[in-house]
Structure formats: C-alpha cells, structure tokens
All heavy atoms as an XYZ file, in Angstrom:
784
protein
N      33.797    -20.234    103.135
C      34.435    -19.050    103.666
C      33.423    -17.906    103.657
O      32.795    -17.618    102.649
C      35.653    -18.708    102.826
C      36.431    -17.552    103.332
S      37.939    -17.419    102.373
C      38.303    -15.735    102.610
N      33.286    -17.293    104.757
C      32.364    -16.186    104.878
C      32.989    -14.932    104.259
O      34.179    -14.678    104.399
C      32.043    -15.975    106.359
C      30.784    -15.215    106.559
O      30.180    -14.729    105.613
N      30.371    -15.105    107.798
N      32.196    -14.145    103.595
C      32.720    -12.975    102.899
C      33.239    -11.917    103.878
O      34.138    -11.152    103.552
C      31.665    -12.395    101.937
C      32.330    -11.448    100.958
C      30.568    -11.688    102.679
C      31.716    -11.439     99.626
N      32.725    -11.933    105.097
C      33.193    -10.969    106.095
C      34.659    -11.214    106.431
O      35.432    -10.255    106.582
C      32.346    -11.042    107.357
C      30.898    -10.776    107.118
N      30.443     -9.568    106.639
C      29.810    -11.552    107.261
C      29.133     -9.616    106.512
N      28.719    -10.822    106.881
N      35.044    -12.467    106.550
C      36.438    -12.790    106.843
C      37.350    -12.420    105.679
O      38.491    -11.985    105.889
C      36.586    -14.273    107.173
C      35.845    -14.669    108.424
C      34.942    -15.720    108.389
C      36.024    -13.994    109.622
C      34.248    -16.090    109.525
C      35.340    -14.351    110.762
C      34.454    -15.401    110.712
O      33.762    -15.761    111.835
N      36.867    -12.574    104.471
C      37.652    -12.191    103.298
C      37.875    -10.682    103.252
O      38.973    -10.216    102.932
C      36.964    -12.664    102.029
N      36.859     -9.918    103.599
C      36.987     -8.454    103.607
C      37.916     -8.007    104.726
O      38.745     -7.104    104.536
C      35.597     -7.788    103.723
C      35.721     -6.297    103.933
C      34.773     -8.075    102.486
N      37.827     -8.644    105.885
C      38.723     -8.308    106.995
C      40.165     -8.633    106.627
O      41.084     -7.851    106.892
C      38.282     -9.040    108.276
C      36.971     -8.458    108.786
C      39.355     -8.948    109.361
C      36.332     -9.249    109.900
N      40.386     -9.781    106.005
C      41.730    -10.140    105.569
C      42.269     -9.177    104.529
O      43.451     -8.819    104.544
N      41.409     -8.748    103.620
C      41.814     -7.781    102.604
C      42.182     -6.444    103.240
O      43.184     -5.831    102.867
C      40.704     -7.600    101.576
C      40.973     -6.610    100.449
C      42.144     -7.089     99.601
C      39.733     -6.446     99.600
N      41.396     -5.996    104.197
C      41.697     -4.732    104.879
C      43.030     -4.817    105.612
O      43.836     -3.873    105.571
C      40.573     -4.376    105.847
N      43.285     -5.944    106.271
C      44.553     -6.133    106.978
C      45.713     -6.123    105.992
O      46.752     -5.498    106.253
C      44.512     -7.448    107.759
C      45.781     -7.748    108.501
C      46.143     -7.011    109.618
C      46.623     -8.766    108.076
C      47.304     -7.275    110.297
C      47.795     -9.039    108.751
C      48.130     -8.300    109.857
O      49.296     -8.561    110.529
N      45.565     -6.785    104.874
C      46.620     -6.836    103.867
C      46.875     -5.453    103.270
O      48.033     -5.070    103.046
C      46.239     -7.828    102.773
C      47.311     -8.165    101.754
C      48.485     -8.842    102.430
C      46.732     -9.052    100.684
N      45.825     -4.696    103.040
C      45.991     -3.336    102.512
C      46.732     -2.465    103.510
O      47.618     -1.685    103.132
C      44.617     -2.727    102.140
C      44.064     -3.397    100.888
C      44.722     -1.228    101.920
C      42.645     -2.993    100.554
N      46.417     -2.591    104.783
C      47.107     -1.811    105.808
C      48.589     -2.159    105.838
O      49.455     -1.281    105.943
C      46.444     -2.013    107.183
C      45.075     -1.336    107.202
C      47.312     -1.467    108.308
C      44.242     -1.658    108.418
N      48.919     -3.458    105.731
C      50.323     -3.863    105.718
C      51.067     -3.301    104.507
O      52.195     -2.801    104.642
C      50.426     -5.386    105.723
C      50.124     -6.096    107.027
C      50.222     -7.607    106.837
C      51.087     -5.654    108.101
N      50.462     -3.365    103.345
C      51.128     -2.895    102.130
C      51.290     -1.379    102.159
O      52.344     -0.849    101.775
C      50.361     -3.370    100.880
C      50.889     -2.717     99.628
C      50.449     -4.877    100.762
N      50.289     -0.669    102.610
C      50.396      0.791    102.692
C      51.440      1.197    103.734
O      52.194      2.156    103.529
C      49.020      1.423    102.998
C      48.051      1.164    101.837
C      49.136      2.919    103.261
C      48.484      1.747    100.510
N      51.526      0.460    104.834
C      52.572      0.737    105.827
C      53.954      0.508    105.231
O      54.891      1.282    105.495
C      52.373     -0.136    107.061
N      54.103     -0.532    104.407
C      55.374     -0.772    103.734
C      55.691      0.353    102.760
O      56.849      0.771    102.639
C      55.342     -2.127    103.026
C      56.659     -2.524    102.415
C      57.782     -2.725    103.206
C      56.784     -2.697    101.043
C      58.995     -3.083    102.652
C      57.986     -3.050    100.479
C      59.090     -3.245    101.286
O      60.287     -3.598    100.728
N      54.690      0.865    102.067
C      54.900      1.991    101.152
C      55.340      3.243    101.916
O      56.211      3.985    101.455
C      53.637      2.276    100.356
N      54.775      3.464    103.084
C      55.175      4.609    103.905
C      56.614      4.445    104.377
O      57.391      5.411    104.386
C      54.204      4.782    105.100
C      54.736      5.772    106.114
C      52.840      5.225    104.598
N      56.998      3.226    104.739
C      58.375      2.976    105.166
C      59.344      3.223    104.012
O      60.412      3.815    104.195
C      58.508      1.536    105.705
C      57.798      1.428    107.047
C      59.966      1.121    105.843
C      57.674      0.021    107.564
N      58.988      2.790    102.816
C      59.829      3.050    101.648
C      59.941      4.546    101.402
O      61.029      5.064    101.135
C      59.267      2.331    100.400
C      59.455      0.833    100.522
C      59.933      2.841     99.131
C      58.771      0.054     99.423
N      58.837      5.251    101.528
C      58.841      6.691    101.265
C      59.692      7.447    102.279
O      60.397      8.391    101.931
C      57.415      7.232    101.268
C      57.327      8.677    100.878
C      57.529      9.057     99.561
C      57.048      9.646    101.811
C      57.451     10.388     99.185
C      56.962     10.980    101.452
C      57.171     11.345    100.137
N      59.651      7.033    103.531
C      60.409      7.761    104.552
C      61.882      7.376    104.595
O      62.711      8.189    105.005
C      59.788      7.550    105.948
O      59.754      6.151    106.233
C      58.401      8.136    106.018
N      62.234      6.158    104.188
C      63.614      5.710    104.314
C      64.448      5.894    103.057
O      65.669      5.832    103.130
C      63.662      4.228    104.720
C      63.188      4.024    106.137
O      63.192      4.937    106.933
N      62.779      2.811    106.443
N      63.837      6.121    101.916
C      64.586      6.263    100.669
C      64.701      7.734    100.292
O      64.091      8.606    100.906
C      63.881      5.508     99.539
O      63.805      4.147     99.823
N      65.499      7.972     99.262
C      65.565      9.323     98.724
C      64.217      9.690     98.137
O      63.460      8.818     97.705
C      66.640      9.394     97.640
C      68.027      9.123     98.137
C      69.029      9.080     97.000
O      68.668      9.478     95.871
O      70.151      8.641     97.238
N      63.928     10.970     98.090
C      62.592     11.406     97.691
C      62.258     11.031     96.251
O      61.173     10.518     95.979
C      62.458     12.917     97.874
C      61.058     13.420     97.630
C      60.904     14.884     97.962
O      61.784     15.446     98.620
O      59.888     15.447     97.548
N      63.186     11.257     95.336
C      62.901     10.963     93.926
C      62.748      9.467     93.683
O      61.832      9.035     92.987
C      64.005     11.517     93.040
C      63.995     13.022     92.923
C      65.079     13.519     91.980
O      65.589     12.716     91.181
O      65.402     14.710     92.052
N      63.631      8.662     94.254
C      63.553      7.215     94.051
C      62.298      6.636     94.674
O      61.649      5.774     94.087
C      64.788      6.524     94.638
C      66.029      6.727     93.830
C      67.174      5.926     94.389
C      68.414      6.116     93.553
N      69.542      5.326     94.054
N      61.950      7.106     95.866
C      60.755      6.570     96.514
C      59.497      6.959     95.749
O      58.565      6.160     95.639
C      60.670      7.043     97.959
O      60.540      8.447     98.031
N      59.460      8.164     95.203
C      58.300      8.561     94.403
C      58.178      7.721     93.140
O      57.065      7.331     92.755
C      58.399     10.045     94.035
C      58.111     10.986     95.183
C      58.253     12.438     94.797
O      58.512     12.721     93.608
O      58.108     13.292     95.682
N      59.303      7.413     92.495
C      59.276      6.588     91.290
C      58.819      5.174     91.625
O      57.992      4.587     90.925
C      60.675      6.572     90.619
C      60.740      5.527     89.528
C      61.006      7.937     90.069
N      59.343      4.631     92.719
C      58.969      3.272     93.142
C      57.478      3.194     93.441
O      56.770      2.304     92.951
C      59.801      2.843     94.368
C      61.248      2.604     93.984
C      59.212      1.589     95.009
C      62.168      2.393     95.174
N      56.985      4.114     94.246
C      55.582      4.080     94.652
C      54.666      4.359     93.469
O      53.630      3.703     93.310
C      55.351      5.070     95.818
C      56.075      4.559     97.064
C      53.873      5.250     96.108
C      56.105      5.521     98.216
N      55.047      5.287     92.605
C      54.225      5.595     91.427
C      54.118      4.394     90.501
O      53.024      4.034     90.050
C      54.815      6.795     90.691
C      53.937      7.266     89.554
O      52.720      7.425     89.796
O      54.464      7.471     88.445
N      55.246      3.743     90.235
C      55.224      2.582     89.341
C      54.438      1.429     89.957
O      53.686      0.737     89.267
C      56.656      2.138     89.038
C      56.739      1.062     87.981
C      58.175      0.712     87.675
C      58.773      1.796     86.806
N      60.089      1.385     86.255
N      54.581      1.226     91.264
C      53.865      0.139     91.935
C      52.357      0.373     91.909
O      51.587     -0.553     91.640
C      54.354     -0.002     93.369
N      51.926      1.597     92.169
C      50.491      1.878     92.142
C      49.918      1.805     90.725
O      48.787      1.375     90.548
C      50.189      3.237     92.776
C      49.992      3.165     94.258
C      51.015      3.484     95.138
C      48.782      2.763     94.791
C      50.838      3.411     96.494
C      48.586      2.695     96.154
C      49.622      3.013     97.009
N      50.695      2.201     89.724
C      50.215      2.070     88.343
C      50.049      0.606     87.962
O      49.068      0.235     87.314
C      51.168      2.773     87.384
C      51.026      4.269     87.394
C      51.956      4.927     86.394
C      51.808      6.433     86.460
N      52.732      7.118     85.551
N      51.020     -0.236     88.361
C      50.901     -1.670     88.080
C      49.691     -2.268     88.782
O      48.929     -3.046     88.187
C      52.160     -2.414     88.505
C      53.335     -2.141     87.610
O      53.189     -1.637     86.516
N      54.526     -2.473     88.088
N      49.503     -1.922     90.047
C      48.378     -2.462     90.803
C      47.046     -1.998     90.222
O      46.087     -2.775     90.150
C      48.486     -2.057     92.271
N      46.980     -0.741     89.793
C      45.735     -0.241     89.215
C      45.418     -0.928     87.898
O      44.250     -1.254     87.628
C      45.805      1.279     89.017
C      44.556      1.840     88.423
C      43.404      1.947     89.188
C      44.513      2.241     87.096
C      42.233      2.453     88.643
C      43.357      2.745     86.543
C      42.221      2.851     87.319
N      46.443     -1.162     87.078
C      46.179     -1.828     85.799
C      45.738     -3.275     86.021
O      44.854     -3.770     85.317
C      47.405     -1.759     84.899
O      48.488     -2.465     85.472
N      46.316     -3.958     86.997
C      45.891     -5.325     87.320
C      44.456     -5.318     87.840
O      43.644     -6.174     87.473
C      46.853     -5.959     88.346
C      48.219     -6.175     87.726
C      46.300     -7.257     88.897
C      48.267     -7.194     86.620
N      44.120     -4.355     88.696
C      42.757     -4.259     89.214
C      41.756     -3.973     88.100
O      40.688     -4.598     88.036
C      42.669     -3.178     90.289
C      41.288     -2.944     90.890
C      40.822     -4.182     91.649
C      41.295     -1.736     91.792
N      42.092     -3.055     87.212
C      41.188     -2.729     86.103
C      40.987     -3.935     85.195
O      39.857     -4.220     84.775
C      41.741     -1.545     85.310
N      42.054     -4.669     84.911
C      41.927     -5.860     84.076
C      41.085     -6.930     84.770
O      40.234     -7.565     84.136
C      43.314     -6.414     83.724
C      43.261     -7.636     82.869
C      42.914     -7.545     81.535
C      43.549     -8.880     83.406
C      42.858     -8.670     80.740
C      43.493    -10.011     82.630
C      43.149     -9.917     81.291
N      41.297     -7.117     86.068
C      40.515     -8.109     86.808
C      39.037     -7.767     86.857
O      38.180     -8.640     86.675
N      38.733     -6.503     87.088
C      37.331     -6.088     87.103
C      36.704     -6.184     85.717
O      35.521     -6.515     85.590
C      37.204     -4.669     87.652
C      37.527     -4.510     89.134
C      37.428     -3.037     89.533
C      36.624     -5.362     89.985
N      37.494     -5.932     84.689
C      37.001     -6.095     83.323
C      36.691     -7.556     83.022
O      35.676     -7.863     82.389
C      38.020     -5.543     82.331
C      37.617     -5.515     80.870
C      36.455     -4.536     80.673
C      38.794     -5.116     80.009
N      37.523     -8.469     83.508
C      37.265     -9.898     83.323
C      35.993    -10.312     84.060
O      35.149    -11.042     83.520
C      38.474    -10.734     83.781
C      38.127    -12.211     83.893
C      39.643    -10.543     82.840
N      35.828     -9.848     85.294
C      34.617    -10.181     86.060
C      33.385     -9.618     85.361
O      32.353    -10.297     85.260
C      34.726     -9.650     87.507
C      33.408     -9.796     88.246
C      35.831    -10.368     88.247
N      33.470     -8.401     84.861
C      32.341     -7.806     84.148
C      32.029     -8.576     82.877
O      30.861     -8.794     82.534
C      32.642     -6.337     83.831
C      31.503     -5.612     83.181
C      30.324     -5.353     83.881
C      31.588     -5.191     81.857
C      29.270     -4.693     83.267
C      30.552     -4.539     81.249
C      29.395     -4.285     81.962
O      28.358     -3.633     81.353
N      33.085     -9.003     82.186
C      32.882     -9.803     80.979
C      32.228    -11.141     81.286
O      31.356    -11.604     80.550
N      32.641    -11.787     82.366
C      32.003    -13.041     82.767
C      30.545    -12.826     83.153
O      29.699    -13.683     82.917
C      32.753    -13.667     83.942
C      34.102    -14.296     83.646
C      34.769    -14.730     84.946
C      33.949    -15.468     82.706
N      30.271    -11.687     83.749
C      28.907    -11.370     84.152
C      28.005    -11.158     82.939
O      26.819    -11.507     82.968
C      28.915    -10.131     85.051
C      27.582     -9.823     85.658
C      27.073    -10.606     86.680
C      26.838     -8.740     85.202
C      25.843    -10.322     87.242
C      25.609     -8.451     85.769
C      25.109     -9.249     86.779
N      28.567    -10.601     81.857
C      27.767    -10.312     80.670
C      27.533    -11.517     79.784
O      26.564    -11.535     79.022
C      28.429     -9.204     79.848
C      28.377     -7.806     80.434
C      29.055     -6.830     79.491
C      26.950     -7.365     80.697
N      28.400    -12.517     79.854
C      28.238    -13.693     78.993
C      26.981    -14.445     79.435
O      26.840    -14.817     80.600
C      29.477    -14.602     79.082
C      30.691    -13.880     78.519
C      29.241    -15.910     78.331
C      31.983    -14.635     78.673
N      26.066    -14.683     78.505
C      24.788    -15.287     78.911
C      24.890    -16.767     79.287
O      24.056    -17.265     80.028
C      23.894    -15.095     77.680
C      24.826    -14.923     76.551
C      26.064    -14.300     77.104
N      25.916    -17.469     78.814
C      26.022    -18.899     79.097
C      26.614    -19.188     80.476
O      26.541    -20.311     80.951
C      26.864    -19.597     78.026
C      26.281    -19.467     76.657
N      25.093    -20.063     76.304
C      26.696    -18.783     75.564
C      24.813    -19.771     75.048
N      25.775    -18.987     74.575
N      27.203    -18.192     81.095
C      27.765    -18.348     82.440
C      26.823    -17.659     83.416
O      26.611    -16.455     83.349
C      29.171    -17.734     82.530
C      30.112    -18.443     81.564
C      29.695    -17.819     83.946
C      31.489    -17.838     81.498
N      26.265    -18.435     84.314
C      25.355    -17.851     85.299
C      26.132    -17.565     86.573
O      26.690    -18.460     87.202
C      24.194    -18.808     85.601
O      24.724    -20.043     86.045
C      23.347    -19.022     84.363
N      26.177    -16.313     86.935
C      26.859    -15.884     88.153
C      25.835    -15.281     89.105
O      25.087    -14.380     88.733
C      27.933    -14.837     87.844
C      29.160    -15.285     87.063
C      30.069    -14.104     86.793
C      29.905    -16.347     87.827
N      25.818    -15.780     90.321
C      24.966    -15.149     91.320
C      25.761    -14.025     91.993
O      26.930    -13.810     91.715
C      24.457    -16.173     92.334
C      25.578    -16.905     93.037
O      26.717    -16.857     92.538
O      25.308    -17.520     94.083
N      25.111    -13.316     92.879
C      25.759    -12.157     93.501
C      26.909    -12.563     94.413
O      27.914    -11.850     94.501
C      24.731    -11.347     94.283
O      24.200    -12.111     95.343
N      26.810    -13.708     95.068
C      27.886    -14.137     95.962
C      29.142    -14.504     95.172
O      30.250    -14.115     95.552
C      27.437    -15.322     96.807
C      28.476    -15.744     97.823
C      27.991    -16.885     98.700
O      26.917    -17.432     98.471
N      28.773    -17.234     99.689
N      28.980    -15.217     94.079
C      30.127    -15.572     93.251
C      30.771    -14.331     92.647
O      31.999    -14.214     92.602
C      29.694    -16.533     92.131
O      29.016    -17.642     92.704
C      30.882    -17.020     91.340
N      29.962    -13.401     92.212
C      30.490    -12.151     91.680
C      31.246    -11.379     92.749
O      32.312    -10.821     92.483
C      29.346    -11.292     91.115
O      28.587    -12.069     90.184
C      29.871    -10.062     90.421
N      30.732    -11.376     93.966
C      31.421    -10.698     95.069
C      32.773    -11.328     95.336
O      33.764    -10.628     95.554
C      30.571    -10.744     96.330
O      29.350    -10.107     96.137
N      32.831    -12.649     95.330
C      34.099    -13.327     95.550
C      35.084    -13.066     94.408
O      36.293    -12.929     94.651
C      33.890    -14.830     95.724
C      33.416    -15.211     97.103
C      32.255    -15.941     97.276
C      34.135    -14.843     98.230
C      31.813    -16.294     98.535
C      33.707    -15.187     99.496
C      32.549    -15.917     99.640
O      32.119    -16.260    100.892
N      34.600    -12.997     93.191
C      35.485    -12.695     92.070
C      36.034    -11.276     92.152
O      37.205    -11.040     91.848
C      34.750    -12.904     90.747
C      34.463    -14.343     90.353
C      33.595    -14.388     89.101
C      35.749    -15.108     90.139
N      35.216    -10.338     92.577
C      35.678     -8.959     92.751
C      36.704     -8.890     93.878
O      37.735     -8.213     93.757
C      34.490     -8.017     92.999
C      33.657     -7.891     91.728
C      34.955     -6.642     93.465
C      32.350     -7.165     91.910
N      36.444     -9.601     94.974
C      37.419     -9.639     96.067
C      38.715    -10.298     95.631
O      39.807     -9.854     96.018
C      36.840    -10.387     97.272
C      36.027     -9.560     98.238
C      35.401    -10.453     99.297
C      36.883     -8.515     98.903
N      38.629    -11.341     94.824
C      39.839    -12.005     94.335
C      40.657    -11.072     93.453
O      41.895    -11.043     93.551
C      39.465    -13.266     93.570
N      39.986    -10.277     92.622
C      40.727     -9.333     91.793
C      41.382     -8.256     92.650
O      42.497     -7.812     92.350
C      39.819     -8.712     90.736
O      38.833     -7.909     91.317
N      40.736     -7.854     93.717
C      41.340     -6.879     94.623
C      42.522     -7.486     95.370
O      43.548     -6.820     95.565
C      40.283     -6.360     95.611
C      40.781     -5.270     96.511
C      41.235     -4.063     95.733
C      41.802     -3.032     96.696
N      42.548     -2.002     96.013
N      42.414     -8.745     95.799
C      43.538     -9.423     96.434
C      44.740     -9.481     95.489
O      45.870     -9.199     95.894
C      43.155    -10.853     96.841
C      42.678    -10.992     98.256
C      41.342    -11.212     98.543
C      43.567    -10.942     99.316
C      40.895    -11.356     99.832
C      43.134    -11.086    100.618
C      41.799    -11.298    100.876
O      41.367    -11.434    102.160
N      44.504     -9.838     94.248
C      45.587     -9.911     93.269
C      46.220     -8.539     93.079
O      47.444     -8.409     92.982
C      45.070    -10.497     91.940
C      44.682    -11.956     92.133
C      46.112    -10.366     90.840
C      43.919    -12.553     90.967
N      45.403     -7.497     93.072
C      45.911     -6.141     92.931
C      46.786     -5.743     94.122
O      47.851     -5.140     93.940
C      44.745     -5.170     92.786
O      45.186     -3.851     92.852
N      46.359     -6.084     95.315
C      47.135     -5.733     96.508
C      48.435     -6.537     96.561
O      49.494     -6.007     96.921
C      46.291     -5.932     97.788
C      47.128     -5.771     99.036
C      45.142     -4.949     97.806
N      48.382     -7.808     96.176
C      49.607     -8.606     96.113
C      50.565     -8.040     95.057
O      51.788     -8.024     95.268
C      49.301    -10.064     95.807
C      48.797    -10.834     96.983
C      47.710    -11.673     96.840
C      49.394    -10.731     98.225
C      47.235    -12.392     97.922
C      48.924    -11.444     99.309
C      47.842    -12.275     99.160
N      50.021     -7.561     93.949
C      50.849     -6.927     92.927
C      51.493     -5.659     93.466
O      52.680     -5.410     93.226
C      50.011     -6.599     91.683
O      49.423     -7.798     91.195
C      50.843     -5.959     90.602
N      50.732     -4.868     94.196
C      51.267     -3.645     94.788
C      52.400     -3.959     95.751
O      53.483     -3.372     95.673
C      50.154     -2.866     95.495
C      50.569     -1.588     96.236
C      51.128     -0.576     95.262
C      49.386     -1.023     96.993
N      52.180     -4.897     96.652
C      53.215     -5.251     97.621
C      54.434     -5.868     96.962
O      55.576     -5.540     97.314
N      54.210     -6.750     96.006
C      55.331     -7.375     95.321
C      56.149     -6.383     94.516
O      57.381     -6.433     94.523
N      55.474     -5.484     93.828
C      56.185     -4.475     93.049
C      56.958     -3.531     93.952
O      58.099     -3.168     93.642
C      55.196     -3.676     92.170
O      54.423     -4.582     91.400
C      55.922     -2.722     91.255
N      56.360     -3.141     95.066
C      57.092     -2.295     96.021
C      58.339     -3.009     96.532
O      59.424     -2.420     96.612
C      56.189     -1.923     97.198
C      55.135     -0.861     96.964
C      54.198     -0.764     98.159
C      55.776      0.475     96.695
N      58.202     -4.277     96.869
C      59.329     -5.033     97.403
C      60.430     -5.204     96.358
O      61.613     -4.965     96.634
C      58.851     -6.404     97.898
C      59.943     -7.243     98.473
C      60.449     -6.970     99.724
C      60.463     -8.299     97.751
C      61.462     -7.736    100.260
C      61.470     -9.078     98.266
C      61.974     -8.800     99.529
N      60.058     -5.601     95.148
C      61.047     -5.854     94.105
C      61.760     -4.564     93.690
O      62.995     -4.534     93.579
C      60.388     -6.536     92.890
C      59.996     -7.969     93.262
C      61.308     -6.528     91.681
C      59.135     -8.661     92.237
N      61.007     -3.501     93.487
C      61.637     -2.249     93.071
C      62.467     -1.638     94.192
O      63.475     -0.974     93.919
C      60.585     -1.247     92.587
C      59.900     -1.585     91.273
C      58.859     -0.533     90.941
C      60.906     -1.720     90.161
N      62.083     -1.842     95.428
C      62.869     -1.321     96.542
C      64.197     -2.076     96.660
O      65.227     -1.482     96.942
C      62.086     -1.422     97.849
C      62.768     -0.683     98.968
O      63.425      0.319     98.743
N      62.596     -1.180    100.170
N      64.162     -3.385     96.433
C      65.399     -4.168     96.508
C      66.281     -3.944     95.281
O      67.493     -4.005     95.366
C      65.085     -5.662     96.647
C      64.394     -6.011     97.926
C      65.269     -5.677     99.114
C      64.540     -5.995    100.396
N      65.236     -5.512    101.574
N      65.654     -3.691     94.148
C      66.392     -3.527     92.890
C      67.127     -2.203     92.845
O      68.288     -2.144     92.496
C      65.396     -3.657     91.733
C      65.998     -3.814     90.400
C      64.886     -4.054     89.398
C      65.402     -4.211     88.020
N      64.320     -4.373     87.067
N      66.405     -1.137     93.144
C      66.918      0.233     93.200
C      67.592      0.733     91.928
O      68.410      1.635     91.960
C      67.885      0.407     94.359
C      67.253      0.314     95.696
C      68.063      1.072     96.684
N      67.574      0.805     98.018
C      66.836      1.642     98.708
N      66.524      2.784     98.210
N      66.424      1.336     99.906
N      67.285      0.120     90.808
C      67.807      0.663     89.547
C      66.634      0.793     88.576
O      65.768     -0.045     88.518
C      68.896     -0.226     88.955
S      68.374     -1.882     88.557
N      66.627      1.868     87.822
C      65.496      2.145     86.938
C      66.008      2.438     85.554
O      66.582      3.336     85.204
C      64.688      3.341     87.465
C      64.232      3.123     88.866
C      64.836      3.781     89.913
C      63.241      2.212     89.146
C      64.422      3.569     91.206
C      62.823      2.001     90.438
C      63.427      2.681     91.468
C-alpha cells in the first residue's frame, strides 16, 4: 500500500467525520451539541496521544528496529484509530442523548 493512498483516505475520513460533527452541531440544541463534540474530541485526542506515545516508545526501544516507512505507517494507523474514535463517539453520544 502506498503511503499517498493512506493519507488521501485519512483526509477523506477526516472530512466525513468533521461534516458529521457540523451536522450534529447545527441540528441539536446548543448545550447538548457542545457537550457531545467536546467529549468526542477529548476522547479522540487522548487516543491519539496514547497511540503516538506507543509509537515513540517502540522507536526508542533498541531491540526493535523501525525504519522511517514503518514509523510513518504506525503514525498513520494511530491517526486512523483517533478519527474512528472521534466518529464513533460522535455517533454513540448523538444517539444516546443522555449525559
């Protein structure tokens, strides 16, 4: 898999999730939509930070040899997981509507 296709797919997925967040913000009450979006972005950021910390930890371990391409794919994978977390949290909290 070429890394260019992975980046294009990630950009498309981010656009879809952000569009869904905008739809939630415009169609829901202001306070509920702010709580939903705030909680979803906090969850996604914590998942991204943990994923990048894992990749950095793997990079520092001397017994694991990582080249730049493998590291790039691991960083992209952590970003994909973060975006899926953002979209999933937005969807679940929007359907749940109780806090």
